[in-house]
C-alpha positions, 0 to 999 in steps of 0.5 A: 500500499502506498504511503499518503502524502501530507496535504501541506508542509515543507519539502526539499527540492534539489539537483541530482549531480554526479560526484565524479564528473559534476554533471546534473542529470535530474532534480528530486523533490520530497518531504523534509525528513532525517532520511530523504526519500524523493516523491518525484524525480525529473530526469533531464533526458528520458533515456537516462532514466534507468541509470538515475533509478539506480542512482548512477550517472549515465555518463560515467557511472558515478554515484549521484548526490543531492546538491543545490537544495532548497526548502519549499512550502507546498500546499496540495489542498483542494481549492473550493469554487470560491477560491478558483473564481477570479476576484474583480476590481479593488476590494472595498475600503474599510473605514473606521467608525467615527467617534461619537460627540460627547453629550454636553450637560447644561 
């Protein structure tokens, strides 16, 4: 059974580069955790998919390493119909309530 992804949270995205020849062959993204397990890998050239799956460089057979990482916030929650509808015009200005004049005692 496949593990459910959280609807929103912080993830790590980076490039898979070879340790020997320094070529970037793919990019990976996955949840931020102690042990990084990518949820998606995007290969630059489709014919290199089998080598990248084995975490090997398709050019020199060196090991791949995750570099140039960045932390991103992802939100996979479904949007409602209200959120999908375009907003038109400028929102109305909210004016503060006018102070009431004090009643004078005569």
